[in-house]
DRENDO-1510 file (C-alpha; in Angstrom, 1 decimal, always signed):
<recs>
REC; n; res; u; v; w
REC; 1; MET; +0.0; -0.1; -0.2 .
REC; 2; THR; +1.3; +3.3; -1.0 .
REC; 3; SER; +0.9; +5.8; +2.0 .
REC; 4; PRO; -1.2; +8.9; +0.7 .
REC; 5; ASN; -0.2; +12.5; +1.3 .
REC; 6; ILE; -2.6; +14.2; +3.7 .
REC; 7; LEU; -3.6; +17.7; +3.8 .
REC; 8; ILE; -5.5; +18.8; +6.9 .
REC; 9; LEU; -7.5; +22.3; +6.7 .
REC; 10; MET; -8.4; +23.3; +10.0 .
REC; 11; VAL; -10.5; +26.5; +11.0 .
REC; 12; ASP; -11.5; +28.0; +14.3 .
REC; 13; GLN; -14.9; +28.5; +15.7 .
REC; 14; LEU; -16.9; +27.5; +12.8 .
REC; 15; ASN; -20.4; +26.6; +13.7 .
REC; 16; GLY; -21.3; +23.0; +12.3 .
REC; 17; THR; -25.0; +23.6; +11.9 .
REC; 18; LEU; -24.0; +25.7; +8.9 .
REC; 19; PHE; -22.3; +22.4; +7.3 .
REC; 20; PRO; -25.4; +19.9; +7.4 .
REC; 21; ASP; -24.1; +18.5; +4.2 .
REC; 22; GLY; -21.2; +20.9; +3.0 .
REC; 23; PRO; -21.7; +24.6; +3.4 .
REC; 24; VAL; -25.4; +25.7; +3.3 .
REC; 25; ASP; -26.4; +27.0; -0.1 .
REC; 26; TRP; -26.5; +30.7; +1.0 .
REC; 27; LEU; -22.9; +30.9; +2.1 .
REC; 28; HIS; -20.4; +32.1; -0.5 .
REC; 29; ALA; -18.0; +29.3; -0.2 .
REC; 30; PRO; -17.4; +27.9; -3.8 .
REC; 31; ASN; -14.3; +26.2; -2.8 .
REC; 32; LEU; -15.6; +24.2; +0.3 .
REC; 33; LYS; -18.7; +23.4; -1.9 .
REC; 34; ARG; -16.5; +21.8; -4.3 .
REC; 35; LEU; -14.5; +20.0; -1.7 .
REC; 36; ALA; -17.7; +18.8; -0.1 .
REC; 37; ALA; -18.8; +17.3; -3.5 .
REC; 38; GLN; -15.8; +15.1; -3.5 .
REC; 39; SER; -15.9; +14.1; +0.4 .
REC; 40; VAL; -17.6; +12.1; +2.9 .
REC; 41; ARG; -19.6; +14.7; +4.9 .
REC; 42; PHE; -20.0; +14.0; +8.7 .
REC; 43; ALA; -23.4; +16.2; +9.3 .
REC; 44; ASN; -23.2; +15.5; +13.2 .
REC; 45; ALA; -19.6; +15.8; +14.0 .
REC; 46; TYR; -19.0; +17.2; +17.8 .
REC; 47; THR; -15.8; +18.4; +19.4 .
REC; 48; ALA; -14.2; +16.8; +22.2 .
REC; 49; SER; -14.3; +20.2; +24.2 .
REC; 50; PRO; -15.8; +23.4; +23.1 .
REC; 51; LEU; -12.8; +25.5; +23.5 .
REC; 52; CYS; -9.7; +26.1; +21.5 .
REC; 53; ALA; -6.8; +24.6; +23.4 .
REC; 54; PRO; -8.6; +21.6; +25.0 .
REC; 55; GLY; -10.3; +21.0; +21.6 .
REC; 56; ARG; -7.3; +21.0; +19.6 .
REC; 57; ALA; -5.2; +18.7; +21.9 .
REC; 58; SER; -8.1; +16.2; +21.8 .
REC; 59; PHE; -8.3; +16.6; +18.0 .
REC; 60; MET; -4.6; +15.8; +17.7 .
REC; 61; SER; -4.3; +13.1; +20.3 .
REC; 62; GLY; -7.8; +11.5; +20.0 .
REC; 63; GLN; -7.9; +11.9; +23.9 .
REC; 64; LEU; -10.5; +13.7; +26.0 .
REC; 65; PRO; -9.3; +16.6; +28.1 .
REC; 66; SER; -9.8; +14.5; +31.3 .
REC; 67; ARG; -6.9; +12.1; +29.9 .
REC; 68; THR; -4.7; +14.8; +28.2 .
REC; 69; GLY; -4.8; +17.1; +31.2 .
REC; 70; VAL; -5.6; +20.1; +28.7 .
REC; 71; PHE; -8.6; +21.4; +30.6 .
REC; 72; ASP; -8.5; +24.8; +29.4 .
REC; 73; ASN; -6.7; +27.4; +27.1 .
REC; 74; ALA; -3.6; +27.5; +29.6 .
REC; 75; ALA; -3.1; +23.8; +30.4 .
REC; 76; GLU; +0.0; +22.2; +29.2 .
REC; 77; PHE; -0.3; +19.6; +26.4 .
REC; 78; ALA; +2.3; +17.2; +27.8 .
REC; 79; SER; +5.0; +15.9; +25.3 .
REC; 80; ASP; +4.6; +12.3; +26.1 .
REC; 81; ILE; +1.0; +12.3; +24.5 .
REC; 82; PRO; +1.3; +10.8; +21.0 .
REC; 83; THR; -0.6; +12.9; +18.5 .
REC; 84; TYR; -1.5; +12.0; +14.8 .
REC; 85; ALA; +1.9; +13.9; +13.9 .
REC; 86; HIS; +3.7; +11.5; +16.0 .
REC; 87; HIS; +1.8; +8.4; +14.6 .
REC; 88; LEU; +2.5; +9.5; +11.0 .
REC; 89; ARG; +5.9; +10.6; +11.4 .
REC; 90; ARG; +6.9; +7.2; +13.3 .
REC; 91; ALA; +5.3; +5.6; +10.0 .
REC; 92; GLY; +7.8; +7.4; +7.8 .
REC; 93; TYR; +5.9; +10.8; +7.1 .
REC; 94; TYR; +7.1; +14.3; +6.8 .
REC; 95; THR; +4.8; +16.3; +9.0 .
REC; 96; CYS; +4.4; +20.0; +9.0 .
REC; 97; LEU; +2.2; +22.7; +10.6 .
REC; 98; SER; +1.3; +26.1; +9.2 .
REC; 99; GLY; -0.8; +28.0; +11.7 .
REC; 100; LYS; -2.7; +27.9; +15.1 .
REC; 101; MET; -2.9; +24.8; +17.2 .
REC; 102; HIS; -2.8; +26.6; +20.6 .
REC; 103; PHE; -0.1; +24.5; +22.2 .
REC; 104; VAL; +0.7; +25.4; +25.8 .
REC; 105; GLY; +3.9; +24.3; +27.4 .
REC; 106; PRO; +7.6; +24.0; +26.2 .
REC; 107; ASP; +6.8; +21.5; +23.7 .
REC; 108; GLN; +5.7; +23.5; +20.5 .
REC; 109; LEU; +5.9; +21.0; +17.9 .
REC; 110; HIS; +4.0; +17.7; +19.2 .
REC; 111; GLY; +5.2; +15.5; +16.3 .
REC; 112; PHE; +5.6; +18.1; +13.8 .
REC; 113; GLU; +8.9; +18.1; +12.2 .
REC; 114; ASP; +8.5; +21.8; +11.0 .
REC; 115; ARG; +6.4; +24.7; +12.1 .
REC; 116; LEU; +6.1; +27.4; +9.7 .
REC; 117; THR; +4.6; +30.2; +11.8 .
REC; 118; THR; +4.3; +31.2; +15.4 .
REC; 119; ASP; +0.9; +30.7; +17.2 .
REC; 120; ILE; -1.8; +33.3; +17.6 .
REC; 121; TYR; -2.1; +32.8; +21.3 .
REC; 122; PRO; +0.3; +32.5; +24.2 .
REC; 123; ALA; +1.9; +29.6; +25.4 .
REC; 124; ASP; +2.1; +30.1; +29.0 .
REC; 125; PHE; -0.1; +29.4; +31.9 .
REC; 126; GLY; -1.3; +33.2; +32.2 .
REC; 127; TRP; -5.0; +32.3; +31.1 .
REC; 128; THR; -5.5; +29.8; +33.9 .
REC; 129; PRO; -9.1; +29.8; +35.3 .
REC; 130; ASP; -9.4; +29.4; +39.2 .
REC; 131; TYR; -12.1; +27.2; +40.6 .
REC; 132; ARG; -11.1; +28.5; +44.0 .
REC; 133; LYS; -12.8; +31.9; +42.8 .
REC; 134; PRO; -16.1; +31.2; +41.2 .
REC; 135; GLY; -17.5; +34.3; +39.5 .
REC; 136; GLU; -14.3; +35.9; +39.0 .
REC; 137; ARG; -13.7; +37.5; +35.8 .
REC; 138; ILE; -10.0; +37.8; +34.4 .
REC; 139; ASP; -11.0; +41.0; +32.1 .
REC; 140; TRP; -7.8; +41.1; +30.1 .
REC; 141; TRP; -8.3; +37.6; +28.5 .
REC; 142; TYR; -11.8; +36.5; +29.2 .
REC; 143; HIS; -14.2; +37.1; +26.4 .
REC; 144; ASN; -16.6; +39.8; +26.5 .
REC; 145; MET; -19.5; +41.2; +24.4 .
REC; 146; GLY; -17.2; +43.9; +22.8 .
REC; 147; SER; -16.5; +41.5; +20.0 .
REC; 148; VAL; -20.3; +41.8; +19.2 .
REC; 149; THR; -20.7; +45.6; +19.7 .
REC; 150; GLY; -17.5; +46.2; +17.8 .
REC; 151; ALA; -18.4; +44.2; +14.6 .
REC; 152; GLY; -17.7; +45.8; +11.4 .
REC; 153; VAL; -15.4; +46.2; +8.5 .
REC; 154; ALA; -11.6; +46.4; +8.4 .
REC; 155; GLU; -9.1; +45.9; +5.7 .
REC; 156; THR; -6.6; +44.3; +8.2 .
REC; 157; SER; -6.6; +43.0; +11.5 .
REC; 158; ASN; -4.6; +40.9; +14.0 .
REC; 159; GLN; -6.4; +37.7; +12.9 .
REC; 160; MET; -6.1; +38.7; +9.1 .
REC; 161; GLU; -2.3; +39.3; +9.2 .
REC; 162; TYR; -2.1; +35.7; +11.0 .
REC; 163; ASP; -4.3; +33.8; +8.6 .
REC; 164; ASP; -2.7; +35.6; +5.5 .
REC; 165; GLU; +0.5; +34.3; +6.7 .
REC; 166; VAL; -0.7; +30.7; +7.4 .
REC; 167; ALA; -2.1; +30.5; +3.8 .
REC; 168; TYR; +1.3; +32.3; +2.4 .
REC; 169; ASN; +3.2; +29.4; +4.2 .
REC; 170; ALA; +1.0; +26.6; +3.3 .
REC; 171; THR; +1.2; +27.3; -0.3 .
REC; 172; ALA; +4.9; +27.8; -0.3 .
REC; 173; LYS; +5.3; +24.5; +1.5 .
REC; 174; LEU; +3.2; +22.7; -1.3 .
REC; 175; TYR; +5.3; +24.1; -4.0 .
REC; 176; ASP; +8.4; +23.1; -2.1 .
REC; 177; LEU; +7.1; +19.5; -1.7 .
REC; 178; SER; +6.3; +19.4; -5.3 .
REC; 179; ARG; +10.2; +19.8; -6.1 .
REC; 180; GLY; +10.6; +16.0; -5.0 .
REC; 181; LYS; +13.6; +16.8; -2.8 .
REC; 182; ASP; +12.1; +14.3; +0.0 .
REC; 183; ASP; +10.6; +11.0; -1.2 .
REC; 184; ARG; +8.6; +10.5; +2.1 .
REC; 185; PRO; +4.7; +11.1; +2.1 .
REC; 186; TRP; +3.8; +14.1; +3.7 .
REC; 187; CYS; +1.1; +15.5; +6.2 .
REC; 188; LEU; +0.7; +19.1; +5.9 .
REC; 189; THR; -1.7; +20.8; +8.6 .
REC; 190; ALA; -2.9; +24.3; +7.6 .
REC; 191; SER; -4.8; +25.8; +10.7 .
REC; 192; PHE; -6.4; +29.2; +10.4 .
REC; 193; THR; -7.8; +31.4; +13.3 .
REC; 194; HIS; -10.8; +32.8; +11.4 .
REC; 195; PRO; -14.0; +32.9; +11.6 .
REC; 196; HIS; -13.2; +33.3; +15.4 .
REC; 197; ASP; -14.2; +36.5; +16.8 .
REC; 198; PRO; -13.6; +39.5; +16.8 .
REC; 199; TYR; -16.3; +39.6; +14.2 .
REC; 200; VAL; -14.2; +42.0; +11.7 .
REC; 201; ALA; -14.1; +41.4; +8.1 .
REC; 202; ARG; -12.5; +42.9; +4.9 .
REC; 203; ARG; -15.1; +45.0; +2.8 .
REC; 204; LYS; -14.9; +42.5; -0.3 .
REC; 205; TYR; -16.2; +39.8; +1.8 .
REC; 206; TRP; -18.6; +41.9; +3.8 .
REC; 207; ASP; -20.3; +43.2; +0.9 .
REC; 208; LEU; -21.4; +39.4; -0.3 .
REC; 209; TYR; -23.7; +39.4; +2.6 .
REC; 210; GLU; -25.5; +42.8; +2.0 .
REC; 211; ASP; -28.8; +41.0; +1.2 .
REC; 212; CYS; -28.3; +38.0; +3.4 .
REC; 213; ASP; -31.5; +36.9; +5.3 .
REC; 214; GLN; -29.7; +34.9; +7.8 .
REC; 215; LEU; -28.5; +37.8; +9.9 .
REC; 216; LEU; -30.6; +37.3; +13.0 .
REC; 217; PRO; -30.5; +34.1; +15.0 .
REC; 218; GLN; -33.5; +31.5; +14.7 .
REC; 219; VAL; -33.8; +31.4; +18.4 .
REC; 220; PRO; -34.1; +35.1; +19.8 .
REC; 221; ALA; -32.3; +36.1; +23.1 .
REC; 222; MET; -33.8; +35.1; +26.4 .
REC; 223; ASP; -34.2; +36.6; +29.6 .
REC; 224; TYR; -31.1; +35.6; +31.9 .
REC; 225; ASP; -33.3; +33.8; +34.2 .
REC; 226; ASP; -34.8; +31.5; +31.7 .
REC; 227; HIS; -31.4; +30.0; +30.8 .
REC; 228; ASP; -29.7; +26.9; +32.5 .
REC; 229; PRO; -27.3; +27.7; +35.2 .
REC; 230; HIS; -24.1; +27.0; +32.9 .
REC; 231; ALA; -25.5; +29.3; +30.2 .
REC; 232; GLN; -26.0; +32.0; +33.0 .
REC; 233; ARG; -22.4; +31.3; +34.1 .
REC; 234; ILE; -21.3; +31.9; +30.6 .
REC; 235; PHE; -23.3; +35.3; +30.5 .
REC; 236; ASP; -21.3; +36.4; +33.7 .
REC; 237; ALA; -17.8; +35.3; +32.4 .
REC; 238; ASN; -18.9; +37.3; +29.2 .
REC; 239; ASP; -19.5; +40.4; +31.2 .
REC; 240; TRP; -23.0; +40.9; +29.4 .
REC; 241; ARG; -24.4; +43.2; +31.9 .
REC; 242; ASN; -22.0; +46.1; +30.9 .
REC; 243; PHE; -23.1; +45.9; +27.1 .
REC; 244; ASP; -26.4; +46.8; +25.4 .
REC; 245; ILE; -26.6; +44.4; +22.3 .
REC; 246; THR; -28.8; +45.8; +19.7 .
REC; 247; GLU; -30.3; +44.1; +16.7 .
REC; 248; ASP; -27.8; +46.0; +14.6 .
REC; 249; ASN; -25.1; +44.7; +16.7 .
REC; 250; ILE; -26.3; +41.1; +16.0 .
REC; 251; ARG; -26.8; +41.6; +12.4 .
REC; 252; ARG; -23.3; +43.0; +12.0 .
REC; 253; ALA; -21.6; +40.4; +14.2 .
REC; 254; ARG; -23.2; +37.5; +12.2 .
REC; 255; ARG; -22.6; +39.4; +8.7 .
REC; 256; ALA; -18.8; +39.6; +9.5 .
REC; 257; TYR; -18.8; +35.9; +10.7 .
REC; 258; PHE; -20.4; +34.7; +7.4 .
REC; 259; ALA; -18.0; +36.9; +5.5 .
REC; 260; ASN; -14.9; +35.4; +7.3 .
REC; 261; ILE; -16.2; +32.2; +6.1 .
REC; 262; SER; -16.0; +33.3; +2.4 .
REC; 263; TYR; -12.4; +34.9; +3.4 .
REC; 264; LEU; -11.4; +31.3; +4.5 .
REC; 265; ASP; -12.8; +29.8; +1.5 .
REC; 266; ASP; -10.5; +32.1; -0.7 .
REC; 267; LYS; -7.6; +31.0; +1.3 .
REC; 268; ILE; -8.5; +27.3; +1.2 .
REC; 269; GLY; -8.9; +27.7; -2.6 .
REC; 270; GLU; -5.5; +29.1; -2.8 .
REC; 271; ILE; -4.0; +26.0; -1.1 .
REC; 272; LEU; -6.1; +23.5; -3.1 .
REC; 273; GLN; -5.2; +25.1; -6.5 .
REC; 274; VAL; -1.6; +24.8; -5.6 .
REC; 275; LEU; -2.2; +21.2; -4.8 .
REC; 276; GLU; -3.8; +21.0; -8.1 .
REC; 277; ASP; -1.2; +23.0; -10.2 .
REC; 278; THR; +1.6; +21.0; -8.7 .
REC; 279; ARG; +0.0; +17.7; -9.6 .
REC; 280; GLN; +0.1; +16.2; -6.0 .
REC; 281; GLU; -2.7; +14.2; -4.8 .
REC; 282; ALA; -3.5; +14.1; -1.2 .
REC; 283; VAL; -6.3; +13.0; +1.3 .
REC; 284; ILE; -8.0; +16.3; +2.3 .
REC; 285; LEU; -9.6; +16.7; +5.7 .
REC; 286; PHE; -11.6; +19.7; +6.7 .
REC; 287; VAL; -12.6; +20.4; +10.2 .
REC; 288; SER; -13.1; +23.0; +12.9 .
REC; 289; ASP; -11.9; +22.8; +16.5 .
REC; 290; HIS; -15.5; +24.0; +17.9 .
REC; 291; GLY; -18.4; +26.3; +17.0 .
REC; 292; ASP; -19.9; +29.6; +17.9 .
REC; 293; MET; -23.3; +30.1; +19.1 .
REC; 294; LEU; -23.8; +33.5; +17.0 .
REC; 295; GLY; -26.3; +34.8; +19.0 .
REC; 296; GLU; -28.7; +31.9; +19.4 .
REC; 297; ARG; -30.7; +32.2; +22.6 .
REC; 298; GLY; -28.6; +35.4; +23.4 .
REC; 299; LEU; -25.3; +33.2; +23.8 .
REC; 300; TRP; -22.0; +34.0; +21.8 .
REC; 301; PHE; -18.9; +32.3; +21.1 .
REC; 302; LYS; -18.7; +28.6; +22.7 .
REC; 303; MET; -18.1; +27.0; +26.1 .
REC; 304; ASN; -21.1; +25.0; +26.3 .
REC; 305; PHE; -22.7; +21.7; +24.7 .
REC; 306; TYR; -25.4; +23.2; +22.5 .
REC; 307; ASP; -25.2; +22.3; +18.8 .
REC; 308; GLY; -23.9; +25.8; +17.8 .
REC; 309; SER; -21.1; +25.6; +20.2 .
REC; 310; ALA; -20.2; +22.0; +20.0 .
REC; 311; ARG; -21.0; +20.7; +16.5 .
REC; 312; VAL; -18.2; +21.2; +13.9 .
REC; 313; PRO; -17.9; +20.4; +10.1 .
REC; 314; LEU; -15.9; +17.5; +9.3 .
REC; 315; MET; -15.2; +16.3; +5.8 .
REC; 316; ILE; -12.9; +13.8; +4.4 .
REC; 317; SER; -12.0; +13.3; +0.6 .
REC; 318; ALA; -9.9; +10.2; +0.1 .
REC; 319; PRO; -9.4; +7.4; -2.5 .
REC; 320; GLY; -11.9; +4.6; -1.9 .
REC; 321; LEU; -14.3; +6.6; +0.3 .
REC; 322; ASP; -17.3; +7.5; -1.9 .
REC; 323; PRO; -18.5; +11.0; -1.4 .
REC; 324; GLN; -21.7; +11.0; +0.7 .
REC; 325; ARG; -23.5; +12.3; +3.8 .
REC; 326; ILE; -23.3; +10.5; +7.1 .
REC; 327; ASP; -25.8; +11.4; +9.8 .
REC; 328; ALA; -24.4; +9.2; +12.7 .
REC; 329; PRO; -22.9; +11.5; +15.4 .
REC; 330; VAL; -19.0; +11.4; +15.3 .
REC; 331; SER; -16.3; +13.1; +17.0 .
REC; 332; THR; -13.0; +15.1; +16.4 .
REC; 333; LEU; -11.6; +12.4; +18.7 .
REC; 334; ASP; -12.0; +10.2; +15.5 .
REC; 335; VAL; -9.6; +11.9; +13.4 .
REC; 336; THR; -6.4; +10.7; +14.7 .
REC; 337; PRO; -7.5; +6.9; +14.3 .
REC; 338; THR; -8.8; +7.7; +11.1 .
REC; 339; LEU; -5.8; +9.3; +9.8 .
REC; 340; GLY; -3.9; +6.2; +10.7 .
REC; 341; ALA; -6.1; +3.8; +9.0 .
REC; 342; LEU; -6.0; +6.1; +5.8 .
REC; 343; ALA; -2.1; +6.2; +6.1 .
REC; 344; GLY; -1.9; +2.3; +6.6 .
REC; 345; VAL; -0.5; +2.7; +10.2 .
REC; 346; PRO; -1.5; -0.5; +12.5 .
REC; 347; MET; -4.3; +0.3; +14.7 .
REC; 348; ASP; -2.8; -1.5; +17.5 .
REC; 349; ASP; -0.1; +1.2; +17.5 .
REC; 350; ILE; -3.0; +3.9; +18.0 .
REC; 351; ALA; -5.8; +2.3; +19.9 .
REC; 352; PRO; -4.0; +2.3; +23.3 .
REC; 353; TRP; -3.9; +6.1; +22.9 .
REC; 354; THR; -7.1; +7.3; +21.7 .
REC; 355; ASP; -10.8; +7.7; +22.9 .
REC; 356; GLY; -11.8; +8.0; +19.2 .
REC; 357; GLU; -12.8; +5.3; +16.5 .
REC; 358; ASP; -11.7; +5.0; +12.9 .
REC; 359; LEU; -14.4; +6.6; +10.6 .
REC; 360; THR; -13.6; +4.7; +7.5 .
REC; 361; PRO; -16.0; +1.9; +8.4 .
REC; 362; LEU; -18.9; +4.4; +8.6 .
REC; 363; ALA; -18.2; +5.4; +5.0 .
REC; 364; THR; -18.4; +2.0; +3.9 .
REC; 365; GLY; -21.7; +1.0; +5.5 .
REC; 366; ALA; -20.9; +0.0; +9.1 .
REC; 367; GLU; -23.0; +1.4; +11.9 .
REC; 368; ARG; -21.6; +3.2; +15.0 .
REC; 369; THR; -23.0; +2.0; +18.4 .
REC; 370; SER; -20.8; +4.1; +20.6 .
REC; 371; PRO; -22.0; +7.3; +22.0 .
REC; 372; VAL; -19.9; +10.5; +21.4 .
REC; 373; ALA; -18.2; +12.0; +24.4 .
REC; 374; MET; -17.7; +15.8; +25.2 .
REC; 375; GLU; -16.1; +17.5; +28.3 .
REC; 376; TYR; -15.8; +21.1; +29.5 .
REC; 377; ALA; -13.8; +22.3; +32.4 .
REC; 378; ALA; -12.8; +25.8; +31.7 .
REC; 379; GLU; -13.5; +29.5; +31.8 .
REC; 380; GLY; -17.2; +30.1; +32.6 .
REC; 381; SER; -17.6; +26.8; +34.4 .
REC; 382; TYR; -17.2; +26.1; +38.2 .
REC; 383; ALA; -16.9; +22.4; +38.0 .
REC; 384; PRO; -16.5; +19.9; +35.1 .
REC; 385; LEU; -19.3; +19.4; +32.6 .
REC; 386; VAL; -19.8; +16.1; +30.5 .
REC; 387; SER; -22.0; +15.3; +27.6 .
REC; 388; LEU; -23.0; +12.2; +25.6 .
REC; 389; ARG; -24.4; +12.5; +22.2 .
REC; 390; TYR; -26.2; +9.0; +21.5 .
REC; 391; GLY; -28.3; +8.6; +18.4 .
REC; 392; LYS; -30.9; +11.3; +18.5 .
REC; 393; TRP; -30.3; +12.0; +22.3 .
REC; 394; LYS; -27.9; +14.3; +24.1 .
REC; 395; HIS; -27.2; +14.0; +27.8 .
REC; 396; ASN; -25.5; +16.7; +29.8 .
REC; 397; ARG; -24.2; +16.3; +33.4 .
REC; 398; CYS; -22.5; +18.4; +35.7 .
REC; 399; ALA; -22.4; +18.0; +39.8 .
REC; 400; LEU; -23.6; +21.7; +40.3 .
REC; 401; ASP; -26.7; +21.4; +37.9 .
REC; 402; PRO; -29.8; +19.6; +37.1 .
REC; 403; ASP; -29.4; +16.8; +34.2 .
REC; 404; GLN; -30.2; +17.9; +30.5 .
REC; 405; LEU; -31.9; +15.5; +28.1 .
REC; 406; PHE; -32.6; +16.7; +24.6 .
REC; 407; ASN; -34.1; +14.8; +21.5 .
REC; 408; LEU; -32.4; +16.5; +18.7 .
REC; 409; ASP; -34.6; +14.9; +16.0 .
REC; 410; GLU; -37.6; +16.6; +17.4 .
REC; 411; ASP; -35.9; +19.5; +19.2 .
REC; 412; PRO; -32.8; +20.6; +17.1 .
REC; 413; HIS; -32.6; +23.9; +19.0 .
REC; 414; GLU; -32.6; +22.1; +22.6 .
REC; 415; LEU; -35.2; +24.2; +23.9 .
REC; 416; ILE; -37.1; +21.5; +25.7 .
REC; 417; ASN; -35.1; +19.6; +28.4 .
REC; 418; LEU; -36.8; +16.1; +29.0 .
REC; 419; ALA; -34.8; +15.2; +32.0 .
REC; 420; ASP; -37.6; +15.5; +34.3 .
REC; 421; HIS; -40.4; +14.3; +31.7 .
REC; 422; PRO; -42.1; +11.1; +33.1 .
REC; 423; ASP; -42.0; +9.5; +29.7 .
REC; 424; HIS; -38.2; +9.6; +29.1 .
REC; 425; GLN; -37.0; +8.6; +32.4 .
REC; 426; GLY; -35.9; +5.1; +30.9 .
REC; 427; THR; -33.7; +7.1; +28.2 .
REC; 428; LEU; -32.3; +9.3; +31.0 .
REC; 429; GLN; -31.5; +6.4; +33.2 .
REC; 430; THR; -29.8; +4.5; +30.5 .
REC; 431; LEU; -27.8; +7.6; +29.4 .
REC; 432; ARG; -26.8; +8.6; +33.0 .
REC; 433; ALA; -25.5; +5.2; +33.7 .
REC; 434; LYS; -23.3; +5.3; +30.5 .
REC; 435; SER; -22.0; +8.7; +31.5 .
REC; 436; GLU; -21.5; +7.7; +35.2 .
REC; 437; ALA; -19.7; +4.7; +33.8 .
REC; 438; ARG; -17.4; +6.9; +31.9 .
REC; 439; TRP; -16.7; +9.7; +34.3 .
REC; 440; ASP; -16.1; +10.0; +38.1 .
REC; 441; LEU; -17.0; +13.9; +38.4 .
REC; 442; ASP; -15.6; +14.1; +41.7 .
REC; 443; SER; -12.4; +12.8; +40.6 .
REC; 444; PHE; -12.5; +15.0; +37.4 .
REC; 445; ASP; -12.9; +18.2; +39.6 .
REC; 446; LYS; -10.0; +17.3; +41.7 .
REC; 447; ASN; -7.8; +17.0; +39.0 .
REC; 448; VAL; -8.8; +20.2; +37.4 .
REC; 449; ARG; -8.4; +22.0; +40.6 .
REC; 450; ALA; -4.9; +20.6; +41.3 .
REC; 451; SER; -3.8; +21.4; +37.8 .
REC; 452; GLN; -5.1; +25.1; +38.1 .
REC; 453; ALA; -3.4; +25.5; +41.6 .
REC; 454; ARG; -0.2; +24.3; +40.2 .
REC; 455; ARG; -0.2; +26.4; +37.2 .
REC; 456; TRP; -1.1; +29.6; +39.1 .
REC; 457; ILE; +2.2; +29.2; +41.4 .
REC; 458; VAL; +4.3; +28.4; +38.3 .
REC; 459; TYR; +3.0; +31.2; +36.3 .
REC; 460; GLU; +3.4; +33.7; +39.0 .
REC; 461; ALA; +6.9; +32.5; +39.7 .
REC; 462; LEU; +8.0; +32.6; +36.1 .
REC; 463; ARG; +6.7; +36.2; +35.6 .
REC; 464; GLN; +9.3; +37.4; +38.3 .
REC; 465; GLY; +12.7; +38.5; +37.1 .
REC; 466; GLY; +13.7; +37.4; +33.6 .
REC; 467; TYR; +10.9; +36.0; +31.3 .
REC; 468; PHE; +11.7; +33.4; +29.0 .
REC; 469; PRO; +8.2; +32.4; +27.3 .
REC; 470; TRP; +7.6; +29.3; +25.3 .
REC; 471; ASP; +6.1; +30.9; +22.2 .
REC; 472; TYR; +7.3; +29.3; +19.1 .
REC; 473; GLN; +9.9; +31.1; +17.2 .
REC; 474; PRO; +9.9; +29.9; +13.5 .
REC; 475; LEU; +13.4; +29.5; +12.4 .
REC; 476; GLN; +14.7; +30.3; +8.9 .
REC; 477; LYS; +18.0; +29.1; +7.7 .
REC; 478; ALA; +19.2; +32.2; +5.7 .
REC; 479; SER; +22.3; +30.5; +4.2 .
REC; 480; GLU; +20.1; +27.7; +2.8 .
REC; 481; ARG; +17.5; +30.3; +1.0 .
REC; 482; TYR; +17.5; +31.3; -2.4 .
REC; 483; MET; +21.2; +31.6; -3.8 .
REC; 484; ARG; +24.3; +31.3; -1.7 .
REC; 485; ASN; +28.0; +30.7; -2.8 .
REC; 486; HIS; +28.1; +27.0; -1.6 .
REC; 487; MET; +25.4; +26.4; -4.1 .
REC; 488; ASP; +25.9; +25.8; -7.8 .
REC; 489; LEU; +23.5; +28.2; -9.7 .
REC; 490; ASN; +22.6; +26.0; -12.5 .
REC; 491; THR; +21.8; +23.0; -10.3 .
REC; 492; LEU; +19.8; +25.3; -8.0 .
REC; 493; GLU; +17.6; +27.0; -10.8 .
REC; 494; GLU; +16.9; +23.3; -12.3 .
REC; 495; ASN; +16.0; +21.7; -8.9 .
REC; 496; GLN; +13.8; +24.7; -7.7 .
REC; 497; ARG; +11.7; +24.6; -10.9 .
REC; 498; PHE; +8.4; +23.0; -11.1 .
REC; 499; PRO; +7.6; +21.5; -13.5 .
REC; 500; ARG; +11.0; +20.9; -15.0 .
REC; 501; GLY; +11.9; +21.5; -18.6 .
REC; 502; GLU; +8.6; +22.7; -19.5 .
</recs>
């Protein structure tokens, strides 16, 4: 079996309900629509944790946060946890990352042989929540509603600058790989930060949605007291009382978000065009780390198990997998074993290190009988929350809150909690038993609190005196670039050209 090249296209905070079968028709996303037409499209894919760092560590390792220890956006991703980059590199692949992965800690590679950019977020422990101080807001890094009230148009921003760099480096790397200097199969991950807030877009993309009829949520904002306890905690963490969110704010924020999907579509189109122009073939996987509530029920950003926050797009284009829609719930935890299967890595080498399942059998007619698991133990929570998606059901549990049980076939907006309904006690007890068999919430809580306490001590210590952060510094060997005097110019020009001799 020839090991295929693999191209992973990852985006940030892209709501999976906008991808029921590829991008919804009204999105201006021609490149993603073409990719969808040649892909297996998982209509009900879920993040392992609806926050950047824990979701991404779980995506890369196939392990839930309770196993990785990456509970929040400032928790270290330990260097001894195998990731898909390790598994593929061990199997003979060249592995490379262009863009964001929100690694925290001194290991900023986690199996990647090369990393082409720095990260957009800090790599230290400065964003650590503190369960010892419930309700405390850390204003300089917690989300607030300013992303909504400040939504609009700009021709450049912190995030645009970053994603422009991600795309440039990814295309440059694909050109370099086409030159054939390395005969290993490759896995290139291009990971963008859009459409993550702040909701700011370039005019050319903003104008695409001038007449969009999707600029208001389907479920209007609710009164604070009508929300479940965790949603109330998120409102408090987002400092909602200090902002007056108008209908115009909502329209502008959603419009910019949709515009940034179109911006990403252009960036992804650039990468796919280079792949085509250089005649390279690859398995292509498209995914997000988590979603965005986009004002549904009055909630924004993520940090909860509602589908807007927890459901993500997941599409795989690969030889032998017929393009189709699959409705069975799946997880980003499943990516690592699936990549291993597509690359021919023995499952025995991956299985001990993952909570996920290989998705290729689903694409060839098999059924999935196991539930999809999610965890959340970060900002806006006072104790860990866990969730199971099992068939049409979603069951959420937290030691601080009443259980939640939703029938997503009949109630896709999760407005009717059936946990106390007499007709559904059998389902509740079945799912609660599965949840209790998987999670000891008291032990989970103790582990989170111990991790937070350790990190607060270490961070405060390391900020005294000289500071040497872990932020990744991309290295360039200037003496190996372009033309230098230890090179033969004739050989150089021939080797750097693709295709040669045409």
